[in-house]
Short mmCIF file of the C-alpha atoms (twelve columns), coordinates in Angstrom:
data_MODEL
# 
_entry.id   MODEL 
# 
loop_
_atom_site.group_PDB 
_atom_site.id 
_atom_site.type_symbol 
_atom_site.label_atom_id 
_atom_site.label_alt_id 
_atom_site.label_comp_id 
_atom_site.label_asym_id 
_atom_site.label_seq_id 
_atom_site.Cartn_x 
_atom_site.Cartn_y 
_atom_site.Cartn_z 
_atom_site.pdbx_PDB_model_num 
ATOM 1   C CA . UNK A 1   -21.455 -53.605 46.421 1 
ATOM 2   C CA . UNK A 2   -18.757 -54.704 44.429 1 
ATOM 3   C CA . UNK A 3   -18.379 -58.458 44.232 1 
ATOM 4   C CA . UNK A 4   -14.539 -58.065 44.916 1 
ATOM 5   C CA . UNK A 5   -15.164 -55.727 48.083 1 
ATOM 6   C CA . UNK A 6   -16.557 -56.674 51.488 1 
ATOM 7   C CA . UNK A 7   -18.192 -54.018 54.053 1 
ATOM 8   C CA . UNK A 8   -17.400 -53.941 57.767 1 
ATOM 9   C CA . UNK A 9   -18.942 -51.372 60.215 1 
ATOM 10  C CA . UNK A 10  -15.625 -48.711 60.565 1 
ATOM 11  C CA . UNK A 11  -15.454 -49.915 64.470 1 
ATOM 12  C CA . UNK A 12  -14.938 -53.527 63.124 1 
ATOM 13  C CA . UNK A 13  -12.401 -52.518 60.683 1 
ATOM 14  C CA . UNK A 14  -10.432 -50.333 63.194 1 
ATOM 15  C CA . UNK A 15  -10.446 -53.422 65.426 1 
ATOM 16  C CA . UNK A 16  -9.296  -55.837 62.705 1 
ATOM 17  C CA . UNK A 17  -6.732  -53.482 61.708 1 
ATOM 18  C CA . UNK A 18  -5.232  -52.702 65.476 1 
ATOM 19  C CA . UNK A 19  -5.640  -56.729 66.251 1 
ATOM 20  C CA . UNK A 20  -3.447  -57.329 63.006 1 
ATOM 21  C CA . UNK A 21  -0.680  -54.569 64.377 1 
ATOM 22  C CA . UNK A 22  -0.388  -56.236 67.748 1 
ATOM 23  C CA . UNK A 23  -0.411  -59.587 66.050 1 
ATOM 24  C CA . UNK A 24  2.748   -58.225 63.828 1 
ATOM 25  C CA . UNK A 25  4.722   -57.025 66.694 1 
ATOM 26  C CA . UNK A 26  3.747   -53.569 67.333 1 
ATOM 27  C CA . UNK A 27  2.878   -52.432 70.660 1 
ATOM 28  C CA . UNK A 28  -0.371  -50.916 71.926 1 
ATOM 29  C CA . UNK A 29  -0.087  -47.335 71.221 1 
ATOM 30  C CA . UNK A 30  1.393   -48.066 67.504 1 
ATOM 31  C CA . UNK A 31  -1.531  -50.461 66.811 1 
ATOM 32  C CA . UNK A 32  -3.712  -47.956 67.921 1 
ATOM 33  C CA . UNK A 33  -2.193  -44.944 66.128 1 
ATOM 34  C CA . UNK A 34  -1.973  -46.929 62.893 1 
ATOM 35  C CA . UNK A 35  -5.537  -48.173 62.678 1 
ATOM 36  C CA . UNK A 36  -7.149  -45.233 63.261 1 
ATOM 37  C CA . UNK A 37  -4.933  -43.444 60.473 1 
ATOM 38  C CA . UNK A 38  -6.087  -46.875 57.934 1 
ATOM 39  C CA . UNK A 39  -9.594  -46.719 58.721 1 
ATOM 40  C CA . UNK A 40  -9.439  -42.598 57.989 1 
ATOM 41  C CA . UNK A 41  -7.602  -42.994 54.833 1 
ATOM 42  C CA . UNK A 42  -10.376 -45.666 53.930 1 
ATOM 43  C CA . UNK A 43  -13.202 -43.512 55.017 1 
ATOM 44  C CA . UNK A 44  -12.278 -39.522 54.345 1 
ATOM 45  C CA . UNK A 45  -8.956  -39.893 51.962 1 
ATOM 46  C CA . UNK A 46  -7.178  -42.506 49.537 1 
ATOM 47  C CA . UNK A 47  -8.813  -46.000 50.348 1 
ATOM 48  C CA . UNK A 48  -5.309  -47.378 48.556 1 
ATOM 49  C CA . UNK A 49  -3.114  -46.138 50.979 1 
ATOM 50  C CA . UNK A 50  -5.528  -47.373 53.738 1 
ATOM 51  C CA . UNK A 51  -6.033  -51.153 54.033 1 
ATOM 52  C CA . UNK A 52  -4.200  -52.280 50.854 1 
ATOM 53  C CA . UNK A 53  -1.130  -50.203 52.019 1 
ATOM 54  C CA . UNK A 54  -1.525  -52.084 55.754 1 
ATOM 55  C CA . UNK A 55  -0.234  -54.771 54.577 1 
ATOM 56  C CA . UNK A 56  3.163   -52.988 53.758 1 
ATOM 57  C CA . UNK A 57  2.924   -52.051 57.722 1 
ATOM 58  C CA . UNK A 58  2.209   -55.634 58.765 1 
ATOM 59  C CA . UNK A 59  5.304   -56.971 56.691 1 
ATOM 60  C CA . UNK A 60  7.104   -54.247 58.016 1 
ATOM 61  C CA . UNK A 61  6.653   -54.706 61.626 1 
ATOM 62  C CA . UNK A 62  7.683   -58.385 61.108 1 
ATOM 63  C CA . UNK A 63  10.706  -57.621 59.063 1 
ATOM 64  C CA . UNK A 64  12.125  -55.345 61.225 1 
ATOM 65  C CA . UNK A 65  11.671  -52.451 59.110 1 
ATOM 66  C CA . UNK A 66  9.439   -50.830 61.348 1 
ATOM 67  C CA . UNK A 67  10.203  -50.754 65.069 1 
ATOM 68  C CA . UNK A 68  6.963   -52.115 66.654 1 
ATOM 69  C CA . UNK A 69  7.856   -50.925 70.188 1 
ATOM 70  C CA . UNK A 70  9.043   -47.735 68.988 1 
ATOM 71  C CA . UNK A 71  8.355   -44.359 71.626 1 
ATOM 72  C CA . UNK A 72  9.170   -41.129 69.749 1 
ATOM 73  C CA . UNK A 73  10.569  -38.443 71.556 1 
ATOM 74  C CA . UNK A 74  9.214   -34.973 71.199 1 
ATOM 75  C CA . UNK A 75  11.560  -31.846 71.514 1 
ATOM 76  C CA . UNK A 76  10.633  -28.160 71.436 1 
ATOM 77  C CA . UNK A 77  13.682  -26.664 70.268 1 
ATOM 78  C CA . UNK A 78  12.087  -23.174 69.881 1 
ATOM 79  C CA . UNK A 79  8.423   -22.038 71.031 1 
ATOM 80  C CA . UNK A 80  7.147   -22.879 67.326 1 
ATOM 81  C CA . UNK A 81  9.147   -25.664 66.225 1 
ATOM 82  C CA . UNK A 82  8.278   -29.200 67.499 1 
ATOM 83  C CA . UNK A 83  10.820  -32.140 66.359 1 
ATOM 84  C CA . UNK A 84  9.808   -35.835 66.650 1 
ATOM 85  C CA . UNK A 85  12.097  -38.954 66.364 1 
ATOM 86  C CA . UNK A 86  9.837   -41.762 65.970 1 
ATOM 87  C CA . UNK A 87  12.376  -43.958 66.724 1 
ATOM 88  C CA . UNK A 88  12.111  -45.884 63.669 1 
ATOM 89  C CA . UNK A 89  8.442   -46.314 64.241 1 
ATOM 90  C CA . UNK A 90  5.287   -45.264 62.309 1 
ATOM 91  C CA . UNK A 91  5.237   -41.702 61.430 1 
ATOM 92  C CA . UNK A 92  1.430   -41.217 62.602 1 
ATOM 93  C CA . UNK A 93  2.378   -42.277 66.212 1 
ATOM 94  C CA . UNK A 94  4.703   -39.193 66.915 1 
ATOM 95  C CA . UNK A 95  2.323   -36.724 65.220 1 
ATOM 96  C CA . UNK A 96  -0.415  -37.859 67.690 1 
ATOM 97  C CA . UNK A 97  1.773   -37.470 70.562 1 
ATOM 98  C CA . UNK A 98  2.682   -34.005 69.479 1 
ATOM 99  C CA . UNK A 99  -0.834  -32.719 68.062 1 
ATOM 100 C CA . UNK A 100 -2.176  -31.033 71.057 1 
ATOM 101 C CA . UNK A 101 0.902   -29.025 71.660 1 
ATOM 102 C CA . UNK A 102 0.857   -28.494 67.974 1 
ATOM 103 C CA . UNK A 103 -2.360  -27.170 68.162 1 
ATOM 104 C CA . UNK A 104 -2.078  -25.230 71.269 1 
ATOM 105 C CA . UNK A 105 1.127   -23.414 70.073 1 
ATOM 106 C CA . UNK A 106 -0.286  -22.447 66.548 1 
ATOM 107 C CA . UNK A 107 -3.116  -20.805 68.364 1 
ATOM 108 C CA . UNK A 108 -0.834  -18.961 70.345 1 
ATOM 109 C CA . UNK A 109 2.147   -18.165 68.259 1 
ATOM 110 C CA . UNK A 110 -0.164  -17.939 65.002 1 
ATOM 111 C CA . UNK A 111 2.495   -20.348 63.406 1 
ATOM 112 C CA . UNK A 112 3.786   -23.637 64.309 1 
ATOM 113 C CA . UNK A 113 6.252   -26.542 62.536 1 
ATOM 114 C CA . UNK A 114 6.069   -30.024 63.186 1 
ATOM 115 C CA . UNK A 115 8.821   -32.130 61.939 1 
ATOM 116 C CA . UNK A 116 9.517   -35.605 62.675 1 
ATOM 117 C CA . UNK A 117 12.363  -38.156 61.265 1 
ATOM 118 C CA . UNK A 118 13.451  -41.786 61.654 1 
ATOM 119 C CA . UNK A 119 9.930   -43.000 60.579 1 
ATOM 120 C CA . UNK A 120 8.476   -45.601 58.346 1 
ATOM 121 C CA . UNK A 121 7.060   -43.780 55.278 1 
ATOM 122 C CA . UNK A 122 4.032   -41.209 56.219 1 
ATOM 123 C CA . UNK A 123 0.956   -43.388 54.748 1 
ATOM 124 C CA . UNK A 124 -1.801  -40.931 53.516 1 
ATOM 125 C CA . UNK A 125 -0.598  -37.544 54.203 1 
ATOM 126 C CA . UNK A 126 -3.923  -35.971 53.997 1 
ATOM 127 C CA . UNK A 127 -4.712  -37.873 57.283 1 
ATOM 128 C CA . UNK A 128 -2.466  -35.121 59.330 1 
ATOM 129 C CA . UNK A 129 -3.936  -32.054 57.339 1 
ATOM 130 C CA . UNK A 130 -7.278  -33.041 57.842 1 
ATOM 131 C CA . UNK A 131 -6.980  -33.360 61.467 1 
ATOM 132 C CA . UNK A 132 -5.642  -29.991 61.923 1 
ATOM 133 C CA . UNK A 133 -8.288  -28.361 59.441 1 
ATOM 134 C CA . UNK A 134 -10.624 -29.619 61.843 1 
ATOM 135 C CA . UNK A 135 -9.280  -27.710 64.843 1 
ATOM 136 C CA . UNK A 136 -9.823  -24.805 62.666 1 
ATOM 137 C CA . UNK A 137 -6.280  -24.532 61.125 1 
ATOM 138 C CA . UNK A 138 -4.449  -23.901 57.725 1 
ATOM 139 C CA . UNK A 139 -1.925  -27.073 57.051 1 
ATOM 140 C CA . UNK A 140 0.383   -28.052 54.840 1 
ATOM 141 C CA . UNK A 141 2.693   -30.973 54.786 1 
ATOM 142 C CA . UNK A 142 5.325   -32.637 52.848 1 
ATOM 143 C CA . UNK A 143 7.061   -36.087 53.036 1 
ATOM 144 C CA . UNK A 144 9.695   -37.768 51.538 1 
ATOM 145 C CA . UNK A 145 9.779   -41.391 50.497 1 
ATOM 146 C CA . UNK A 146 12.470  -43.804 49.013 1 
ATOM 147 C CA . UNK A 147 13.699  -43.197 45.565 1 
ATOM 148 C CA . UNK A 148 11.782  -44.287 42.708 1 
ATOM 149 C CA . UNK A 149 11.166  -41.128 40.564 1 
ATOM 150 C CA . UNK A 150 13.333  -39.909 37.565 1 
ATOM 151 C CA . UNK A 151 13.387  -36.127 37.118 1 
ATOM 152 C CA . UNK A 152 13.026  -36.472 33.591 1 
ATOM 153 C CA . UNK A 153 12.821  -39.407 30.853 1 
ATOM 154 C CA . UNK A 154 16.241  -40.617 30.453 1 
ATOM 155 C CA . UNK A 155 17.471  -39.548 33.719 1 
ATOM 156 C CA . UNK A 156 18.197  -41.746 37.056 1 
ATOM 157 C CA . UNK A 157 15.799  -42.332 39.784 1 
ATOM 158 C CA . UNK A 158 16.624  -39.444 42.265 1 
ATOM 159 C CA . UNK A 159 13.312  -38.591 44.059 1 
ATOM 160 C CA . UNK A 160 10.778  -40.095 46.505 1 
ATOM 161 C CA . UNK A 161 7.099   -39.801 45.048 1 
ATOM 162 C CA . UNK A 162 7.580   -36.933 47.639 1 
ATOM 163 C CA . UNK A 163 3.758   -36.072 48.256 1 
ATOM 164 C CA . UNK A 164 2.335   -32.957 49.826 1 
ATOM 165 C CA . UNK A 165 -1.016  -32.168 51.494 1 
ATOM 166 C CA . UNK A 166 -2.965  -28.997 52.332 1 
ATOM 167 C CA . UNK A 167 -6.306  -28.447 54.340 1 
ATOM 168 C CA . UNK A 168 -7.698  -25.639 55.059 1 
ATOM 169 C CA . UNK A 169 -11.060 -25.048 57.282 1 
ATOM 170 C CA . UNK A 170 -14.260 -23.667 55.503 1 
ATOM 171 C CA . UNK A 171 -17.731 -22.264 56.668 1 
ATOM 172 C CA . UNK A 172 -19.154 -25.920 57.001 1 
ATOM 173 C CA . UNK A 173 -16.585 -26.339 59.819 1 
ATOM 174 C CA . UNK A 174 -16.998 -30.539 59.137 1 
ATOM 175 C CA . UNK A 175 -15.890 -30.289 55.397 1 
ATOM 176 C CA . UNK A 176 -12.706 -28.624 54.789 1 
ATOM 177 C CA . UNK A 177 -10.719 -28.134 51.654 1 
ATOM 178 C CA . UNK A 178 -8.108  -31.155 51.697 1 
ATOM 179 C CA . UNK A 179 -5.540  -31.310 48.551 1 
ATOM 180 C CA . UNK A 180 -3.461  -34.685 48.665 1 
ATOM 181 C CA . UNK A 181 -1.313  -35.335 45.748 1 
ATOM 182 C CA . UNK A 182 2.560   -36.569 45.111 1 
ATOM 183 C CA . UNK A 183 5.277   -35.169 43.033 1 
ATOM 184 C CA . UNK A 184 5.108   -37.992 40.898 1 
ATOM 185 C CA . UNK A 185 2.997   -38.215 38.070 1 
ATOM 186 C CA . UNK A 186 0.906   -40.711 39.768 1 
ATOM 187 C CA . UNK A 187 1.296   -42.289 43.135 1 
ATOM 188 C CA . UNK A 188 3.809   -45.451 43.539 1 
ATOM 189 C CA . UNK A 189 0.452   -47.685 44.594 1 
ATOM 190 C CA . UNK A 190 -1.166  -46.821 41.539 1 
ATOM 191 C CA . UNK A 191 1.604   -47.855 39.225 1 
ATOM 192 C CA . UNK A 192 2.018   -51.258 41.280 1 
ATOM 193 C CA . UNK A 193 -1.858  -51.672 41.113 1 
ATOM 194 C CA . UNK A 194 -1.861  -51.190 37.119 1 
ATOM 195 C CA . UNK A 195 1.055   -53.781 36.888 1 
ATOM 196 C CA . UNK A 196 -0.985  -56.029 39.167 1 
ATOM 197 C CA . UNK A 197 -3.902  -55.778 36.913 1 
ATOM 198 C CA . UNK A 198 -2.122  -55.723 33.746 1 
ATOM 199 C CA . UNK A 199 -3.444  -52.525 32.797 1 
ATOM 200 C CA . UNK A 200 -1.709  -49.925 30.283 1 
ATOM 201 C CA . UNK A 201 -0.912  -46.599 31.919 1 
ATOM 202 C CA . UNK A 202 -0.807  -43.287 30.521 1 
ATOM 203 C CA . UNK A 203 2.282   -41.992 28.957 1 
ATOM 204 C CA . UNK A 204 4.037   -39.725 31.308 1 
ATOM 205 C CA . UNK A 205 3.598   -41.851 34.312 1 
ATOM 206 C CA . UNK A 206 6.967   -43.960 34.126 1 
ATOM 207 C CA . UNK A 207 9.693   -44.936 32.145 1 
ATOM 208 C CA . UNK A 208 11.169  -48.426 31.358 1 
ATOM 209 C CA . UNK A 209 14.626  -49.682 32.251 1 
ATOM 210 C CA . UNK A 210 16.273  -47.777 29.182 1 
ATOM 211 C CA . UNK A 211 14.753  -44.719 30.266 1 
ATOM 212 C CA . UNK A 212 12.113  -44.551 27.472 1 
ATOM 213 C CA . UNK A 213 8.670   -43.365 28.409 1 
ATOM 214 C CA . UNK A 214 6.498   -46.807 28.722 1 
ATOM 215 C CA . UNK A 215 2.682   -47.221 28.767 1 
ATOM 216 C CA . UNK A 216 3.356   -50.743 30.360 1 
ATOM 217 C CA . UNK A 217 2.828   -50.628 34.189 1 
ATOM 218 C CA . UNK A 218 5.240   -53.616 34.835 1 
ATOM 219 C CA . UNK A 219 7.820   -52.242 32.711 1 
ATOM 220 C CA . UNK A 220 7.569   -48.834 34.714 1 
ATOM 221 C CA . UNK A 221 8.000   -50.750 38.155 1 
ATOM 222 C CA . UNK A 222 11.397  -51.998 36.758 1 
ATOM 223 C CA . UNK A 223 12.319  -48.448 35.514 1 
ATOM 224 C CA . UNK A 224 11.193  -45.348 37.217 1 
ATOM 225 C CA . UNK A 225 7.707   -43.133 37.831 1 
ATOM 226 C CA . UNK A 226 8.361   -39.822 36.435 1 
ATOM 227 C CA . UNK A 227 7.662   -36.205 37.864 1 
ATOM 228 C CA . UNK A 228 4.548   -34.644 36.926 1 
ATOM 229 C CA . UNK A 229 5.054   -31.431 34.488 1 
ATOM 230 C CA . UNK A 230 8.622   -32.132 33.692 1 
ATOM 231 C CA . UNK A 231 11.199  -30.050 35.555 1 
ATOM 232 C CA . UNK A 232 8.496   -27.946 37.212 1 
ATOM 233 C CA . UNK A 233 7.041   -31.375 38.933 1 
ATOM 234 C CA . UNK A 234 10.708  -32.140 39.327 1 
ATOM 235 C CA . UNK A 235 11.255  -28.805 41.277 1 
ATOM 236 C CA . UNK A 236 8.596   -29.466 43.583 1 
ATOM 237 C CA . UNK A 237 9.881   -32.878 44.206 1 
ATOM 238 C CA . UNK A 238 13.308  -31.131 45.811 1 
ATOM 239 C CA . UNK A 239 11.408  -28.170 47.385 1 
ATOM 240 C CA . UNK A 240 9.579   -31.114 49.198 1 
ATOM 241 C CA . UNK A 241 12.999  -33.194 49.775 1 
ATOM 242 C CA . UNK A 242 14.430  -30.117 51.661 1 
ATOM 243 C CA . UNK A 243 11.320  -29.546 53.828 1 
ATOM 244 C CA . UNK A 244 10.803  -33.058 54.628 1 
ATOM 245 C CA . UNK A 245 13.992  -34.604 54.463 1 
ATOM 246 C CA . UNK A 246 16.454  -31.548 55.266 1 
ATOM 247 C CA . UNK A 247 14.447  -29.839 57.869 1 
ATOM 248 C CA . UNK A 248 13.928  -32.970 59.791 1 
ATOM 249 C CA . UNK A 249 17.135  -34.537 60.114 1 
ATOM 250 C CA . UNK A 250 15.623  -37.405 58.290 1 
ATOM 251 C CA . UNK A 251 17.578  -39.444 55.283 1 
ATOM 252 C CA . UNK A 252 17.512  -38.096 51.394 1 
ATOM 253 C CA . UNK A 253 15.362  -40.240 49.572 1 
ATOM 254 C CA . UNK A 254 18.447  -41.681 47.621 1 
ATOM 255 C CA . UNK A 255 19.896  -42.884 50.722 1 
ATOM 256 C CA . UNK A 256 16.113  -44.913 52.252 1 
ATOM 257 C CA . UNK A 257 16.135  -48.416 51.574 1 
ATOM 258 C CA . UNK A 258 13.218  -50.314 49.887 1 
ATOM 259 C CA . UNK A 259 9.822   -49.878 52.061 1 
ATOM 260 C CA . UNK A 260 8.738   -53.322 51.181 1 
ATOM 261 C CA . UNK A 261 12.018  -55.412 51.271 1 
ATOM 262 C CA . UNK A 262 14.505  -55.676 54.232 1 
ATOM 263 C CA . UNK A 263 14.908  -55.294 57.677 1 
ATOM 264 C CA . UNK A 264 16.456  -51.541 57.622 1 
ATOM 265 C CA . UNK A 265 14.253  -48.550 59.069 1 
ATOM 266 C CA . UNK A 266 13.531  -46.557 56.135 1 
ATOM 267 C CA . UNK A 267 14.206  -43.009 57.977 1 
ATOM 268 C CA . UNK A 268 11.433  -40.760 56.011 1 
ATOM 269 C CA . UNK A 269 11.223  -37.193 56.978 1 
ATOM 270 C CA . UNK A 270 7.798   -35.594 57.519 1 
ATOM 271 C CA . UNK A 271 7.219   -31.699 57.824 1 
ATOM 272 C CA . UNK A 272 3.938   -29.986 58.793 1 
ATOM 273 C CA . UNK A 273 3.490   -26.023 58.969 1 
ATOM 274 C CA . UNK A 274 0.043   -25.182 60.940 1 
ATOM 275 C CA . UNK A 275 -1.256  -21.465 60.790 1 
ATOM 276 C CA . UNK A 276 -3.904  -19.941 62.931 1 
ATOM 277 C CA . UNK A 277 -5.807  -18.488 59.916 1 
ATOM 278 C CA . UNK A 278 -8.182  -15.705 62.038 1 
ATOM 279 C CA . UNK A 279 -5.293  -13.821 63.328 1 
ATOM 280 C CA . UNK A 280 -5.641  -11.558 60.504 1 
ATOM 281 C CA . UNK A 281 -9.227  -12.371 59.022 1 
ATOM 282 C CA . UNK A 282 -11.478 -13.500 61.228 1 
ATOM 283 C CA . UNK A 283 -13.741 -14.029 58.414 1 
ATOM 284 C CA . UNK A 284 -11.204 -16.500 56.771 1 
ATOM 285 C CA . UNK A 285 -13.279 -19.408 56.295 1 
ATOM 286 C CA . UNK A 286 -16.317 -17.852 55.101 1 
ATOM 287 C CA . UNK A 287 -14.230 -15.864 52.618 1 
ATOM 288 C CA . UNK A 288 -12.801 -18.887 51.310 1 
ATOM 289 C CA . UNK A 289 -15.661 -21.175 51.069 1 
ATOM 290 C CA . UNK A 290 -17.319 -18.242 48.631 1 
ATOM 291 C CA . UNK A 291 -14.277 -18.169 46.785 1 
ATOM 292 C CA . UNK A 292 -14.403 -22.103 45.913 1 
ATOM 293 C CA . UNK A 293 -18.121 -21.881 45.352 1 
ATOM 294 C CA . UNK A 294 -17.073 -19.206 42.988 1 
ATOM 295 C CA . UNK A 295 -14.722 -21.026 40.979 1 
ATOM 296 C CA . UNK A 296 -16.550 -24.273 41.043 1 
ATOM 297 C CA . UNK A 297 -19.311 -22.548 39.137 1 
ATOM 298 C CA . UNK A 298 -16.674 -21.331 36.288 1 
ATOM 299 C CA . UNK A 299 -15.920 -25.158 35.837 1 
ATOM 300 C CA . UNK A 300 -12.642 -25.880 38.160 1 
ATOM 301 C CA . UNK A 301 -12.234 -29.050 40.468 1 
ATOM 302 C CA . UNK A 302 -12.330 -28.526 43.581 1 
ATOM 303 C CA . UNK A 303 -11.093 -31.262 45.995 1 
ATOM 304 C CA . UNK A 304 -12.147 -32.035 49.626 1 
ATOM 305 C CA . UNK A 305 -15.345 -30.127 50.803 1 
ATOM 306 C CA . UNK A 306 -17.131 -33.257 51.952 1 
ATOM 307 C CA . UNK A 307 -17.698 -34.175 55.757 1 
ATOM 308 C CA . UNK A 308 -14.762 -35.567 57.725 1 
ATOM 309 C CA . UNK A 309 -14.289 -36.587 61.074 1 
ATOM 310 C CA . UNK A 310 -11.449 -37.582 63.543 1 
ATOM 311 C CA . UNK A 311 -13.150 -40.549 65.245 1 
ATOM 312 C CA . UNK A 312 -15.760 -42.857 63.381 1 
ATOM 313 C CA . UNK A 313 -19.532 -43.369 63.936 1 
ATOM 314 C CA . UNK A 314 -21.335 -46.353 64.294 1 
ATOM 315 C CA . UNK A 315 -23.001 -45.895 60.999 1 
ATOM 316 C CA . UNK A 316 -19.702 -45.618 58.967 1 
ATOM 317 C CA . UNK A 317 -18.828 -48.407 56.542 1 
ATOM 318 C CA . UNK A 318 -15.680 -49.337 55.144 1 
ATOM 319 C CA . UNK A 319 -15.281 -51.031 51.959 1 
ATOM 320 C CA . UNK A 320 -12.227 -53.157 51.710 1 
ATOM 321 C CA . UNK A 321 -11.056 -55.398 48.810 1 
ATOM 322 C CA . UNK A 322 -11.584 -59.263 49.535 1 
ATOM 323 C CA . UNK A 323 -8.165  -60.422 48.890 1 
ATOM 324 C CA . UNK A 324 -6.400  -57.557 51.241 1 
ATOM 325 C CA . UNK A 325 -8.987  -58.257 53.477 1 
ATOM 326 C CA . UNK A 326 -8.384  -62.100 53.858 1 
ATOM 327 C CA . UNK A 327 -4.541  -61.560 53.687 1 
ATOM 328 C CA . UNK A 328 -5.038  -59.222 57.037 1 
ATOM 329 C CA . UNK A 329 -7.270  -62.092 58.524 1 
ATOM 330 C CA . UNK A 330 -4.675  -64.312 57.846 1 
ATOM 331 C CA . UNK A 331 -2.011  -62.680 59.652 1 
ATOM 332 C CA . UNK A 332 -3.752  -62.618 62.949 1 
# 
């Protein structure tokens, strides 16, 4: 084990996260929902948006950026559309409350959309699609976030990191295909971590305050991230903005406040499209598994395909950066 990390059982880690949220002012439903998502990110997704990001939530509860007493309002304007007003709280709770209806409607109708506004940033986006893939559904999710991304070198900040996530069930029902990535060249947490550690970043990740491409992570924080792939990545960020903020009624990224400072609610949006894949082809999962095997044999990188679960087991161990763990314990 790395000397800078400590290991807890997943149950201990989840209890710690829940206690920290309660101490910061979250209600029981919010604390439970966020703790579950935090542990899931640490075990099955992107650990950087697990326990390290939990510190942003704890700060947000205390400062008023997140409504810890929020009770999301779920509405069904049409049979195939579910809308949640997160009430200024976390995004995960609204999804938790709507998930069973989303799964049921998708199995009945073939396609259903869940869309939510008025939440804090959505955390690990892969969390949502993993859960739906374990229910046998294809899922595509998009979310916007406060603007930190310029569309091109020399340009001004216009987009959030605007991530997208996709998951599909495979023949091994416990190990779905999962894709989770930002529309920026890298996630904001990666840039922040590089700056904290004094590491250089690859050219193309960010620009400095003058608009010039930089390899200095600290300068990148003062400037802006870049979209991946130039104009093509910026187009993807724009499409995500339309689906995540436009469809849900949430704020555009340019109008969102800083998610780490101040006391204003972020008002992020998330939209998830769920599809029942066996409506036309009962062998969808088997055929997709065979296709992934084939492209992997040809050298292509295939993400996901490792066992995931909605609930943790006694054997699961979570590794947490020692400084992060100490900060969480001090917050109790």
